N, CA, C and O atoms as a CHARMM CRD file, in Angstrom:
* protein
*
  388
    1    1 MET  N    228.93000  38.81100 122.59900 PROA 1      0.00000
    2    1 MET  CA   228.42400  40.27600 122.83500 PROA 1      0.00000
    3    1 MET  C    227.42800  40.76000 121.65700 PROA 1      0.00000
    4    1 MET  O    227.61800  40.47600 120.47400 PROA 1      0.00000
    5    2 ASN  N    226.38000  41.50100 122.11500 PROA 2      0.00000
    6    2 ASN  CA   225.46300  42.01000 121.04900 PROA 2      0.00000
    7    2 ASN  C    226.09900  43.05800 120.22600 PROA 2      0.00000
    8    2 ASN  O    226.93100  43.82200 120.71500 PROA 2      0.00000
    9    3 LYS  N    225.75000  43.11500 119.05100 PROA 3      0.00000
   10    3 LYS  CA   226.24200  44.22200 118.18000 PROA 3      0.00000
   11    3 LYS  C    225.29100  45.30000 118.28900 PROA 3      0.00000
   12    3 LYS  O    224.10200  45.06000 118.50100 PROA 3      0.00000
   13    4 CYS  N    225.76900  46.56500 118.14800 PROA 4      0.00000
   14    4 CYS  CA   224.99000  47.68700 118.31500 PROA 4      0.00000
   15    4 CYS  C    225.02700  48.58700 117.13300 PROA 4      0.00000
   16    4 CYS  O    226.07900  48.68600 116.50200 PROA 4      0.00000
   17    5 VAL  N    223.85600  49.32200 116.74300 PROA 5      0.00000
   18    5 VAL  CA   223.67400  50.04200 115.59900 PROA 5      0.00000
   19    5 VAL  C    223.16300  51.43100 115.97400 PROA 5      0.00000
   20    5 VAL  O    222.83800  51.71400 117.12700 PROA 5      0.00000
   21    6 GLY  N    223.10500  52.29000 114.94400 PROA 6      0.00000
   22    6 GLY  CA   222.51700  53.70400 115.15200 PROA 6      0.00000
   23    6 GLY  C    221.02900  53.62300 114.72100 PROA 6      0.00000
   24    6 GLY  O    220.52300  52.53700 114.44100 PROA 6      0.00000
   25    7 THR  N    220.41200  54.65700 114.67700 PROA 7      0.00000
   26    7 THR  CA   218.96100  54.88100 114.42500 PROA 7      0.00000
   27    7 THR  C    218.58100  54.57500 112.98100 PROA 7      0.00000
   28    7 THR  O    217.53400  53.96100 112.77000 PROA 7      0.00000
   29    8 THR  N    219.39000  54.97500 111.93900 PROA 8      0.00000
   30    8 THR  CA   219.05800  54.77600 110.65200 PROA 8      0.00000
   31    8 THR  C    219.12000  53.36500 110.16900 PROA 8      0.00000
   32    8 THR  O    218.29800  52.89200 109.38400 PROA 8      0.00000
   33    9 GLU  N    220.28400  52.62000 110.74800 PROA 9      0.00000
   34    9 GLU  CA   220.39000  51.33800 110.28600 PROA 9      0.00000
   35    9 GLU  C    219.31700  50.54300 111.03200 PROA 9      0.00000
   36    9 GLU  O    218.62600  49.73800 110.40700 PROA 9      0.00000
   37   10 ALA  N    219.15200  50.73400 112.32900 PROA 10     0.00000
   38   10 ALA  CA   217.98700  49.92800 113.11700 PROA 10     0.00000
   39   10 ALA  C    216.62700  50.17800 112.40600 PROA 10     0.00000
   40   10 ALA  O    215.84300  49.23600 112.29500 PROA 10     0.00000
   41   11 ALA  N    216.33500  51.32500 111.95300 PROA 11     0.00000
   42   11 ALA  CA   215.06500  51.72000 111.28900 PROA 11     0.00000
   43   11 ALA  C    214.99000  50.79800 110.00700 PROA 11     0.00000
   44   11 ALA  O    213.96000  50.18500 109.72500 PROA 11     0.00000
   45   12 SER  N    216.10700  50.73900 109.27000 PROA 12     0.00000
   46   12 SER  CA   215.92000  49.97600 108.02600 PROA 12     0.00000
   47   12 SER  C    215.91800  48.53800 108.33300 PROA 12     0.00000
   48   12 SER  O    215.30600  47.81400 107.54700 PROA 12     0.00000
   49   13 LEU  N    216.48200  48.02100 109.31600 PROA 13     0.00000
   50   13 LEU  CA   216.32400  46.60100 109.75300 PROA 13     0.00000
   51   13 LEU  C    214.85800  46.21600 110.10800 PROA 13     0.00000
   52   13 LEU  O    214.34300  45.14700 109.78400 PROA 13     0.00000
   53   14 LEU  N    214.21800  47.24900 110.84100 PROA 14     0.00000
   54   14 LEU  CA   212.81100  47.06700 111.20000 PROA 14     0.00000
   55   14 LEU  C    211.77600  47.32700 110.20000 PROA 14     0.00000
   56   14 LEU  O    210.61500  46.95700 110.37100 PROA 14     0.00000
   57   15 GLY  N    212.22700  48.04300 109.01400 PROA 15     0.00000
   58   15 GLY  CA   211.28600  48.50300 108.03100 PROA 15     0.00000
   59   15 GLY  C    210.41600  49.67300 108.38800 PROA 15     0.00000
   60   15 GLY  O    209.33300  49.85200 107.83100 PROA 15     0.00000
   61   16 ILE  N    210.87400  50.44300 109.28800 PROA 16     0.00000
   62   16 ILE  CA   210.16600  51.69300 109.44500 PROA 16     0.00000
   63   16 ILE  C    210.96500  52.93400 109.47100 PROA 16     0.00000
   64   16 ILE  O    212.19000  52.81200 109.47100 PROA 16     0.00000
   65   17 SER  N    210.45400  54.07400 109.49100 PROA 17     0.00000
   66   17 SER  CA   211.25600  55.23900 109.25100 PROA 17     0.00000
   67   17 SER  C    212.11700  55.62700 110.47500 PROA 17     0.00000
   68   17 SER  O    211.76000  55.28200 111.60200 PROA 17     0.00000
   69   18 SER  N    213.21400  56.32100 110.27400 PROA 18     0.00000
   70   18 SER  CA   213.99600  56.75000 111.38500 PROA 18     0.00000
   71   18 SER  C    213.37800  57.56900 112.37100 PROA 18     0.00000
   72   18 SER  O    213.73300  57.53000 113.54900 PROA 18     0.00000
   73   19 ARG  N    212.39500  58.37200 111.91400 PROA 19     0.00000
   74   19 ARG  CA   211.53000  59.28700 112.75500 PROA 19     0.00000
   75   19 ARG  C    210.80600  58.44100 113.56700 PROA 19     0.00000
   76   19 ARG  O    210.94900  58.57800 114.78200 PROA 19     0.00000
   77   20 ARG  N    209.97200  57.49800 113.10100 PROA 20     0.00000
   78   20 ARG  CA   209.31200  56.60200 114.10600 PROA 20     0.00000
   79   20 ARG  C    210.02500  55.81900 114.94800 PROA 20     0.00000
   80   20 ARG  O    209.51400  55.43200 115.99900 PROA 20     0.00000
   81   21 LEU  N    211.22800  55.50300 114.61600 PROA 21     0.00000
   82   21 LEU  CA   212.29500  54.73000 115.59100 PROA 21     0.00000
   83   21 LEU  C    212.59100  55.61800 116.75200 PROA 21     0.00000
   84   21 LEU  O    212.58300  55.21700 117.91600 PROA 21     0.00000
   85   22 ARG  N    212.86100  56.87800 116.37400 PROA 22     0.00000
   86   22 ARG  CA   213.22300  57.94400 117.42600 PROA 22     0.00000
   87   22 ARG  C    212.00400  58.07100 118.41100 PROA 22     0.00000
   88   22 ARG  O    212.20600  58.06200 119.62500 PROA 22     0.00000
   89   23 GLN  N    210.79700  58.18200 117.91200 PROA 23     0.00000
   90   23 GLN  CA   209.74200  58.28700 118.71600 PROA 23     0.00000
   91   23 GLN  C    209.69000  57.21400 119.75100 PROA 23     0.00000
   92   23 GLN  O    209.53500  57.42400 120.95400 PROA 23     0.00000
   93   24 LEU  N    209.83700  56.00200 119.16400 PROA 24     0.00000
   94   24 LEU  CA   209.71500  54.65500 119.98800 PROA 24     0.00000
   95   24 LEU  C    210.92800  54.88800 121.11800 PROA 24     0.00000
   96   24 LEU  O    210.69800  54.68100 122.31000 PROA 24     0.00000
   97   25 LEU  N    212.18800  55.31900 120.66400 PROA 25     0.00000
   98   25 LEU  CA   213.22800  55.45800 121.53100 PROA 25     0.00000
   99   25 LEU  C    212.99600  56.35300 122.70300 PROA 25     0.00000
  100   25 LEU  O    213.34600  56.00300 123.82900 PROA 25     0.00000
  101   26 GLU  N    212.35800  57.61100 122.44800 PROA 26     0.00000
  102   26 GLU  CA   212.04500  58.50100 123.41700 PROA 26     0.00000
  103   26 GLU  C    210.95000  58.02800 124.47000 PROA 26     0.00000
  104   26 GLU  O    210.92100  58.41500 125.63900 PROA 26     0.00000
  105   27 LYS  N    210.12000  57.20000 123.93100 PROA 27     0.00000
  106   27 LYS  CA   209.05900  56.54000 124.81100 PROA 27     0.00000
  107   27 LYS  C    209.64000  55.45600 125.60500 PROA 27     0.00000
  108   27 LYS  O    208.97100  54.95900 126.51000 PROA 27     0.00000
  109   28 GLY  N    210.89400  55.01900 125.33400 PROA 28     0.00000
  110   28 GLY  CA   211.53400  53.89700 126.09800 PROA 28     0.00000
  111   28 GLY  C    211.17600  52.51800 125.64500 PROA 28     0.00000
  112   28 GLY  O    211.37800  51.55200 126.38000 PROA 28     0.00000
  113   29 ARG  N    210.62700  52.39300 124.40100 PROA 29     0.00000
  114   29 ARG  CA   210.15000  51.03600 123.91300 PROA 29     0.00000
  115   29 ARG  C    211.09500  50.15800 123.31400 PROA 29     0.00000
  116   29 ARG  O    210.77400  49.00400 123.03100 PROA 29     0.00000
  117   30 VAL  N    212.39100  50.67100 123.06600 PROA 30     0.00000
  118   30 VAL  CA   213.36100  49.87600 122.40500 PROA 30     0.00000
  119   30 VAL  C    214.27900  49.29400 123.56600 PROA 30     0.00000
  120   30 VAL  O    214.83900  50.06800 124.34300 PROA 30     0.00000
  121   31 ARG  N    214.42200  47.91400 123.66800 PROA 31     0.00000
  122   31 ARG  CA   215.12800  47.25000 124.73000 PROA 31     0.00000
  123   31 ARG  C    216.48800  47.52900 124.61500 PROA 31     0.00000
  124   31 ARG  O    217.06000  47.37100 123.53600 PROA 31     0.00000
  125   32 GLY  N    217.17300  47.99800 125.78700 PROA 32     0.00000
  126   32 GLY  CA   218.64400  48.20900 125.81200 PROA 32     0.00000
  127   32 GLY  C    219.17200  49.26800 125.29300 PROA 32     0.00000
  128   32 GLY  O    220.38700  49.43800 125.39200 PROA 32     0.00000
  129   33 ALA  N    218.32400  50.23300 124.60500 PROA 33     0.00000
  130   33 ALA  CA   218.85000  51.30300 123.82300 PROA 33     0.00000
  131   33 ALA  C    219.23500  52.44600 124.85000 PROA 33     0.00000
  132   33 ALA  O    218.54600  52.66500 125.84600 PROA 33     0.00000
  133   34 TYR  N    220.37100  53.15300 124.54400 PROA 34     0.00000
  134   34 TYR  CA   220.73100  54.31400 125.50700 PROA 34     0.00000
  135   34 TYR  C    221.21800  55.32700 124.48500 PROA 34     0.00000
  136   34 TYR  O    221.43200  55.07900 123.29900 PROA 34     0.00000
  137   35 LYS  N    221.36800  56.51100 125.09800 PROA 35     0.00000
  138   35 LYS  CA   221.87900  57.75400 124.24400 PROA 35     0.00000
  139   35 LYS  C    223.06300  58.14400 124.75100 PROA 35     0.00000
  140   35 LYS  O    223.25400  58.28500 125.95900 PROA 35     0.00000
  141   36 THR  N    224.08300  58.37800 123.69900 PROA 36     0.00000
  142   36 THR  CA   225.51100  58.83200 124.09900 PROA 36     0.00000
  143   36 THR  C    225.57900  60.18200 123.38900 PROA 36     0.00000
  144   36 THR  O    225.56600  60.21500 122.15800 PROA 36     0.00000
  145   37 GLY  N    225.65400  61.31700 124.13400 PROA 37     0.00000
  146   37 GLY  CA   225.65200  62.56200 123.57800 PROA 37     0.00000
  147   37 GLY  C    224.28600  62.73200 122.89900 PROA 37     0.00000
  148   37 GLY  O    223.24400  62.57600 123.53700 PROA 37     0.00000
  149   38 LYS  N    224.30500  63.07100 121.52700 PROA 38     0.00000
  150   38 LYS  CA   223.11200  63.20500 120.78800 PROA 38     0.00000
  151   38 LYS  C    222.84300  62.00400 119.88500 PROA 38     0.00000
  152   38 LYS  O    221.96000  62.11200 119.03400 PROA 38     0.00000
  153   39 PHE  N    223.56300  60.82100 120.00800 PROA 39     0.00000
  154   39 PHE  CA   223.32900  59.63800 119.39000 PROA 39     0.00000
  155   39 PHE  C    222.59500  58.62300 120.03800 PROA 39     0.00000
  156   39 PHE  O    222.78400  58.55400 121.25200 PROA 39     0.00000
  157   40 TRP  N    221.68300  57.69100 119.46300 PROA 40     0.00000
  158   40 TRP  CA   221.16500  56.56300 120.10100 PROA 40     0.00000
  159   40 TRP  C    222.05200  55.35200 119.73400 PROA 40     0.00000
  160   40 TRP  O    222.40400  55.18200 118.56700 PROA 40     0.00000
  161   41 ILE  N    222.43500  54.46700 120.77600 PROA 41     0.00000
  162   41 ILE  CA   223.06700  53.29000 120.61600 PROA 41     0.00000
  163   41 ILE  C    221.98200  52.14700 120.79600 PROA 41     0.00000
  164   41 ILE  O    221.31200  52.05500 121.82500 PROA 41     0.00000
  165   42 ILE  N    221.86600  51.32900 119.77700 PROA 42     0.00000
  166   42 ILE  CA   220.65900  50.30200 119.79700 PROA 42     0.00000
  167   42 ILE  C    221.24200  48.97400 119.65900 PROA 42     0.00000
  168   42 ILE  O    221.76800  48.63800 118.59800 PROA 42     0.00000
  169   43 PRO  N    221.17400  48.08500 120.81400 PROA 43     0.00000
  170   43 PRO  CA   221.67700  46.72100 120.75600 PROA 43     0.00000
  171   43 PRO  C    220.78100  45.87300 119.86900 PROA 43     0.00000
  172   43 PRO  O    219.57800  46.12300 119.78500 PROA 43     0.00000
  173   44 LEU  N    221.41800  44.75400 119.12800 PROA 44     0.00000
  174   44 LEU  CA   220.57300  43.98700 118.37400 PROA 44     0.00000
  175   44 LEU  C    220.44200  42.56600 119.11300 PROA 44     0.00000
  176   44 LEU  O    221.42700  42.07400 119.66500 PROA 44     0.00000
  177   45 PHE  N    219.33300  41.99500 119.10600 PROA 45     0.00000
  178   45 PHE  CA   219.03100  40.63900 119.63600 PROA 45     0.00000
  179   45 PHE  C    218.55900  39.82900 118.46700 PROA 45     0.00000
  180   45 PHE  O    217.51100  40.14900 117.90800 PROA 45     0.00000
  181   46 ASN  N    219.23400  38.84100 118.07700 PROA 46     0.00000
  182   46 ASN  CA   218.90700  37.97900 116.93800 PROA 46     0.00000
  183   46 ASN  C    218.98200  38.74700 115.69400 PROA 46     0.00000
  184   46 ASN  O    218.21300  38.44400 114.78200 PROA 46     0.00000
  185   47 HSD  N    219.83800  39.72600 115.54700 PROA 47     0.00000
  186   47 HSD  CA   220.07400  40.47500 114.30500 PROA 47     0.00000
  187   47 HSD  C    218.90300  41.60300 114.15000 PROA 47     0.00000
  188   47 HSD  O    218.76700  42.18900 113.07600 PROA 47     0.00000
  189   48 LEU  N    218.18800  41.83900 115.10400 PROA 48     0.00000
  190   48 LEU  CA   217.15000  42.89000 115.15900 PROA 48     0.00000
  191   48 LEU  C    216.99300  43.58900 116.41400 PROA 48     0.00000
  192   48 LEU  O    217.19100  43.02300 117.48900 PROA 48     0.00000
  193   49 PRO  N    216.61400  44.89700 116.31000 PROA 49     0.00000
  194   49 PRO  CA   216.30600  45.62500 117.69900 PROA 49     0.00000
  195   49 PRO  C    215.02100  45.08900 118.25400 PROA 49     0.00000
  196   49 PRO  O    214.17200  44.64000 117.48400 PROA 49     0.00000
  197   50 GLN  N    214.83700  45.11100 119.51000 PROA 50     0.00000
  198   50 GLN  CA   213.61800  44.52300 120.19300 PROA 50     0.00000
  199   50 GLN  C    212.84000  45.62000 120.70500 PROA 50     0.00000
  200   50 GLN  O    213.25700  46.38200 121.57700 PROA 50     0.00000
  201   51 ILE  N    211.58200  45.71000 120.09800 PROA 51     0.00000
  202   51 ILE  CA   210.63900  46.77100 120.47000 PROA 51     0.00000
  203   51 ILE  C    209.58300  46.17400 121.38600 PROA 51     0.00000
  204   51 ILE  O    209.07500  45.09500 121.08100 PROA 51     0.00000
  205   52 THR  N    209.23300  46.80400 122.47000 PROA 52     0.00000
  206   52 THR  CA   208.24900  46.37100 123.38400 PROA 52     0.00000
  207   52 THR  C    206.88000  46.80100 122.86100 PROA 52     0.00000
  208   52 THR  O    206.77400  47.79400 122.14300 PROA 52     0.00000
  209   53 LYS  N    205.83900  46.06100 123.21600 PROA 53     0.00000
  210   53 LYS  CA   204.46700  46.44700 122.83900 PROA 53     0.00000
  211   53 LYS  C    204.14100  47.79000 123.70900 PROA 53     0.00000
  212   53 LYS  O    204.57500  48.05500 124.83000 PROA 53     0.00000
  213   54 GLY  N    203.30000  48.53300 122.93100 PROA 54     0.00000
  214   54 GLY  CA   202.84500  49.78900 123.58300 PROA 54     0.00000
  215   54 GLY  C    201.38700  49.53100 124.21900 PROA 54     0.00000
  216   54 GLY  O    200.67500  48.59200 123.86400 PROA 54     0.00000
  217   55 THR  N    201.05900  50.39200 125.11400 PROA 55     0.00000
  218   55 THR  CA   199.90100  50.33700 125.85900 PROA 55     0.00000
  219   55 THR  C    198.97000  51.22600 125.07700 PROA 55     0.00000
  220   55 THR  O    199.37400  52.13200 124.34800 PROA 55     0.00000
  221   56 ARG  N    197.55500  50.88700 125.28800 PROA 56     0.00000
  222   56 ARG  CA   196.51300  51.55500 124.60300 PROA 56     0.00000
  223   56 ARG  C    196.07900  52.67600 125.47700 PROA 56     0.00000
  224   56 ARG  O    196.34700  52.68200 126.67900 PROA 56     0.00000
  225   57 GLY  N    195.34400  53.72300 124.83100 PROA 57     0.00000
  226   57 GLY  CA   194.92400  54.93400 125.64800 PROA 57     0.00000
  227   57 GLY  C    193.62700  54.59300 126.46600 PROA 57     0.00000
  228   57 GLY  O    193.23400  53.42800 126.50600 PROA 57     0.00000
  229   58 PRO  N    192.98600  55.55900 127.09300 PROA 58     0.00000
  230   58 PRO  CA   191.86400  55.24500 127.78300 PROA 58     0.00000
  231   58 PRO  C    190.71300  54.83600 126.83300 PROA 58     0.00000
  232   58 PRO  O    190.74400  55.13200 125.63800 PROA 58     0.00000
  233   59 LYS  N    189.68500  54.13700 127.40700 PROA 59     0.00000
  234   59 LYS  CA   188.65900  53.72300 126.67200 PROA 59     0.00000
  235   59 LYS  C    187.73900  54.84300 126.32700 PROA 59     0.00000
  236   59 LYS  O    187.56500  55.77600 127.11100 PROA 59     0.00000
  237   60 GLY  N    187.08000  54.76200 125.04100 PROA 60     0.00000
  238   60 GLY  CA   186.22000  55.86200 124.51800 PROA 60     0.00000
  239   60 GLY  C    185.04000  56.02400 125.46400 PROA 60     0.00000
  240   60 GLY  O    184.52700  55.10200 126.09700 PROA 60     0.00000
  241   61 LYS  N    184.64700  57.37900 125.49200 PROA 61     0.00000
  242   61 LYS  CA   183.47600  57.67800 126.25000 PROA 61     0.00000
  243   61 LYS  C    182.22900  57.11100 125.60300 PROA 61     0.00000
  244   61 LYS  O    181.24000  56.89100 126.30200 PROA 61     0.00000
  245   62 TRP  N    182.22700  56.88200 124.39200 PROA 62     0.00000
  246   62 TRP  CA   181.10200  56.33600 123.69200 PROA 62     0.00000
  247   62 TRP  C    180.64800  54.97600 124.20200 PROA 62     0.00000
  248   62 TRP  O    179.49100  54.62100 123.97100 PROA 62     0.00000
  249   63 ARG  N    181.39100  54.27600 124.80600 PROA 63     0.00000
  250   63 ARG  CA   181.10800  52.92000 125.43200 PROA 63     0.00000
  251   63 ARG  C    180.22800  53.06600 126.66800 PROA 63     0.00000
  252   63 ARG  O    179.46600  52.14700 126.96800 PROA 63     0.00000
  253   64 THR  N    180.29700  54.17100 127.39400 PROA 64     0.00000
  254   64 THR  CA   179.58500  54.35200 128.64200 PROA 64     0.00000
  255   64 THR  C    178.15600  54.71800 128.29800 PROA 64     0.00000
  256   64 THR  O    177.89000  55.48800 127.37500 PROA 64     0.00000
  257   65 SER  N    177.18000  54.10200 129.11900 PROA 65     0.00000
  258   65 SER  CA   175.75700  54.51800 128.84100 PROA 65     0.00000
  259   65 SER  C    175.48500  55.91800 129.37500 PROA 65     0.00000
  260   65 SER  O    176.17300  56.50800 130.20800 PROA 65     0.00000
  261   66 ARG  N    174.42700  56.34800 128.80200 PROA 66     0.00000
  262   66 ARG  CA   174.00300  57.67600 129.39600 PROA 66     0.00000
  263   66 ARG  C    173.26900  57.48400 130.60900 PROA 66     0.00000
  264   66 ARG  O    172.70200  56.40900 130.80100 PROA 66     0.00000
  265   67 PRO  N    173.21100  58.54700 131.57400 PROA 67     0.00000
  266   67 PRO  CA   172.38900  58.54100 132.62500 PROA 67     0.00000
  267   67 PRO  C    171.03400  58.78300 132.31400 PROA 67     0.00000
  268   67 PRO  O    170.72400  59.50000 131.36300 PROA 67     0.00000
  269   68 PRO  N    170.15200  58.20400 133.09100 PROA 68     0.00000
  270   68 PRO  CA   168.66100  58.42900 132.68100 PROA 68     0.00000
  271   68 PRO  C    168.25700  59.93900 132.71500 PROA 68     0.00000
  272   68 PRO  O    168.75200  60.75700 133.49100 PROA 68     0.00000
  273   69 ALA  N    167.24500  60.22400 131.72800 PROA 69     0.00000
  274   69 ALA  CA   166.88200  61.79400 131.61100 PROA 69     0.00000
  275   69 ALA  C    166.19300  62.08800 132.78400 PROA 69     0.00000
  276   69 ALA  O    165.52500  61.23500 133.36900 PROA 69     0.00000
  277   70 LEU  N    166.31300  63.28200 133.18400 PROA 70     0.00000
  278   70 LEU  CA   165.58700  63.82000 134.26200 PROA 70     0.00000
  279   70 LEU  C    164.25900  64.23200 133.89200 PROA 70     0.00000
  280   70 LEU  O    164.03100  64.39200 132.69300 PROA 70     0.00000
  281   71 ALA  N    163.30800  64.43600 134.77500 PROA 71     0.00000
  282   71 ALA  CA   161.95400  64.73600 134.42400 PROA 71     0.00000
  283   71 ALA  C    161.96400  66.24300 134.02100 PROA 71     0.00000
  284   71 ALA  O    162.62600  67.10400 134.60000 PROA 71     0.00000
  285   72 LYS  N    161.07100  66.46400 132.85900 PROA 72     0.00000
  286   72 LYS  CA   161.15800  67.93700 132.53900 PROA 72     0.00000
  287   72 LYS  C    159.76700  68.54700 132.84000 PROA 72     0.00000
  288   72 LYS  O    158.70700  67.94800 132.65700 PROA 72     0.00000
  289   73 ILE  N    159.88900  69.77900 133.31200 PROA 73     0.00000
  290   73 ILE  CA   158.79600  70.57600 133.71900 PROA 73     0.00000
  291   73 ILE  C    158.55600  71.52000 132.62000 PROA 73     0.00000
  292   73 ILE  O    159.44400  72.26000 132.19800 PROA 73     0.00000
  293   74 ASN  N    157.35200  71.50000 132.15200 PROA 74     0.00000
  294   74 ASN  CA   157.00800  72.57900 131.17100 PROA 74     0.00000
  295   74 ASN  C    156.07400  73.58900 131.73400 PROA 74     0.00000
  296   74 ASN  O    155.13900  73.20400 132.43600 PROA 74     0.00000
  297   75 VAL  N    156.26400  74.93300 131.46500 PROA 75     0.00000
  298   75 VAL  CA   155.49200  75.87900 131.97500 PROA 75     0.00000
  299   75 VAL  C    154.81900  76.50300 130.73200 PROA 75     0.00000
  300   75 VAL  O    155.48800  76.97700 129.81400 PROA 75     0.00000
  301   76 ASN  N    153.51400  76.48500 130.73800 PROA 76     0.00000
  302   76 ASN  CA   152.73300  77.20000 129.60600 PROA 76     0.00000
  303   76 ASN  C    152.50500  78.58200 129.78400 PROA 76     0.00000
  304   76 ASN  O    151.61700  78.94000 130.55800 PROA 76     0.00000
  305   77 ARG  N    153.18900  79.40400 129.16900 PROA 77     0.00000
  306   77 ARG  CA   153.05300  80.89600 129.29100 PROA 77     0.00000
  307   77 ARG  C    151.75500  81.46000 128.78300 PROA 77     0.00000
  308   77 ARG  O    151.32300  82.52900 129.21300 PROA 77     0.00000
  309   78 ASN  N    151.12200  80.74100 127.85700 PROA 78     0.00000
  310   78 ASN  CA   149.72500  81.20400 127.45600 PROA 78     0.00000
  311   78 ASN  C    148.75000  80.98700 128.59300 PROA 78     0.00000
  312   78 ASN  O    147.87100  81.81200 128.84000 PROA 78     0.00000
  313   79 HSD  N    148.91200  79.87500 129.27800 PROA 79     0.00000
  314   79 HSD  CA   147.85200  79.71500 130.46000 PROA 79     0.00000
  315   79 HSD  C    148.13000  80.70600 131.49500 PROA 79     0.00000
  316   79 HSD  O    147.16600  81.12100 132.13800 PROA 79     0.00000
  317   80 ILE  N    149.39000  81.18700 131.78000 PROA 80     0.00000
  318   80 ILE  CA   149.70800  82.14400 132.84100 PROA 80     0.00000
  319   80 ILE  C    148.86700  83.40500 132.44400 PROA 80     0.00000
  320   80 ILE  O    148.05500  83.92600 133.20900 PROA 80     0.00000
  321   81 GLY  N    149.14900  83.86800 131.11100 PROA 81     0.00000
  322   81 GLY  CA   148.42500  85.08500 130.76600 PROA 81     0.00000
  323   81 GLY  C    146.95400  84.95900 130.89400 PROA 81     0.00000
  324   81 GLY  O    146.33100  85.88600 131.41200 PROA 81     0.00000
  325   82 SER  N    146.29700  83.82900 130.44200 PROA 82     0.00000
  326   82 SER  CA   144.76000  83.80000 130.46000 PROA 82     0.00000
  327   82 SER  C    144.34000  83.62200 131.92600 PROA 82     0.00000
  328   82 SER  O    143.25800  84.09500 132.27400 PROA 82     0.00000
  329   83 ASN  N    145.11300  82.97600 132.80800 PROA 83     0.00000
  330   83 ASN  CA   144.76600  82.80200 134.24500 PROA 83     0.00000
  331   83 ASN  C    144.61300  83.98500 134.95200 PROA 83     0.00000
  332   83 ASN  O    143.83600  84.05800 135.90300 PROA 83     0.00000
  333   84 MET  N    145.40200  85.07900 134.50500 PROA 84     0.00000
  334   84 MET  CA   145.34600  86.47600 135.13900 PROA 84     0.00000
  335   84 MET  C    144.06000  87.02300 135.04900 PROA 84     0.00000
  336   84 MET  O    143.66800  87.79600 135.92300 PROA 84     0.00000
  337   85 LYS  N    143.30300  86.69100 134.02200 PROA 85     0.00000
  338   85 LYS  CA   142.02900  87.29900 133.72800 PROA 85     0.00000
  339   85 LYS  C    140.83600  86.62500 134.39100 PROA 85     0.00000
  340   85 LYS  O    139.78300  87.23100 134.58900 PROA 85     0.00000
  341   86 LYS  N    141.04300  85.27200 134.75000 PROA 86     0.00000
  342   86 LYS  CA   140.05100  84.45600 135.22100 PROA 86     0.00000
  343   86 LYS  C    140.02500  84.29900 136.76600 PROA 86     0.00000
  344   86 LYS  O    141.02200  84.51800 137.45300 PROA 86     0.00000
  345   87 SER  N    138.85100  83.91500 137.26500 PROA 87     0.00000
  346   87 SER  CA   138.79800  83.75100 138.81500 PROA 87     0.00000
  347   87 SER  C    139.47000  82.59600 139.22200 PROA 87     0.00000
  348   87 SER  O    139.56900  81.66600 138.42100 PROA 87     0.00000
  349   88 PRO  N    140.00500  82.50100 140.47500 PROA 88     0.00000
  350   88 PRO  CA   140.85200  81.32300 140.82100 PROA 88     0.00000
  351   88 PRO  C    140.15800  79.98300 140.70300 PROA 88     0.00000
  352   88 PRO  O    140.88300  78.99300 140.60200 PROA 88     0.00000
  353   89 LYS  N    138.93700  79.83800 140.70300 PROA 89     0.00000
  354   89 LYS  CA   138.28700  78.52200 140.55500 PROA 89     0.00000
  355   89 LYS  C    138.29400  78.11000 139.05700 PROA 89     0.00000
  356   89 LYS  O    138.17100  76.91800 138.77800 PROA 89     0.00000
  357   90 ASP  N    138.44300  79.11200 138.01000 PROA 90     0.00000
  358   90 ASP  CA   138.41900  78.81200 136.56800 PROA 90     0.00000
  359   90 ASP  C    139.78700  78.73600 136.04000 PROA 90     0.00000
  360   90 ASP  O    139.89200  78.53200 134.83100 PROA 90     0.00000
  361   91 ARG  N    140.79600  78.85900 136.70600 PROA 91     0.00000
  362   91 ARG  CA   142.14000  78.84600 136.16600 PROA 91     0.00000
  363   91 ARG  C    142.68600  77.40000 135.81900 PROA 91     0.00000
  364   91 ARG  O    142.43300  76.42300 136.52400 PROA 91     0.00000
  365   92 LYS  N    143.40700  77.35400 134.74600 PROA 92     0.00000
  366   92 LYS  CA   143.92500  76.10500 134.29900 PROA 92     0.00000
  367   92 LYS  C    145.39500  75.90000 134.80300 PROA 92     0.00000
  368   92 LYS  O    146.12700  76.86700 135.00600 PROA 92     0.00000
  369   93 PRO  N    145.79000  74.63800 134.99200 PROA 93     0.00000
  370   93 PRO  CA   147.21400  74.41700 135.54000 PROA 93     0.00000
  371   93 PRO  C    148.21700  74.87600 134.50400 PROA 93     0.00000
  372   93 PRO  O    148.00900  74.64300 133.31300 PROA 93     0.00000
  373   94 VAL  N    149.30100  75.52200 134.91500 PROA 94     0.00000
  374   94 VAL  CA   150.29300  76.08000 134.07800 PROA 94     0.00000
  375   94 VAL  C    151.51700  75.23700 134.00000 PROA 94     0.00000
  376   94 VAL  O    152.35600  75.41300 133.11600 PROA 94     0.00000
  377   95 ILE  N    151.63500  74.23900 135.00100 PROA 95     0.00000
  378   95 ILE  CA   152.83500  73.38500 135.00300 PROA 95     0.00000
  379   95 ILE  C    152.52900  72.00200 134.54200 PROA 95     0.00000
  380   95 ILE  O    151.51900  71.50200 135.03900 PROA 95     0.00000
  381   96 SER  N    153.20800  71.28200 133.68400 PROA 96     0.00000
  382   96 SER  CA   153.01200  69.99900 133.42700 PROA 96     0.00000
  383   96 SER  C    154.38300  69.26400 133.31700 PROA 96     0.00000
  384   96 SER  O    155.38800  69.73200 132.78200 PROA 96     0.00000
  385   97 VAL  N    154.26800  68.03300 133.90900 PROA 97     0.00000
  386   97 VAL  CA   155.54700  67.26300 134.04500 PROA 97     0.00000
  387   97 VAL  C    155.62800  66.23300 132.93700 PROA 97     0.00000
  388   97 VAL  O    156.60300  65.48600 132.85900 PROA 97     0.00000
């Protein structure tokens, strides 16, 4: 039969703080641990509590490439004002891509 311990003793066996051990317990990462009332009962396997590996979060967005830039349309307001005074054949284009 496996020996069972509390959170403070299990934390000292693992070399971590009892608060960190409680975080692992709440995530369900300690194998065979269960809660009785407000106390955690942690079984020992080869004289140590067994912690399962955690999963990593989502990949960073910096790894994804940016979409290609859209074409920019520039409107020259100075040409608009000067074109108002000129005849239609002498007007300059106001839009550039």
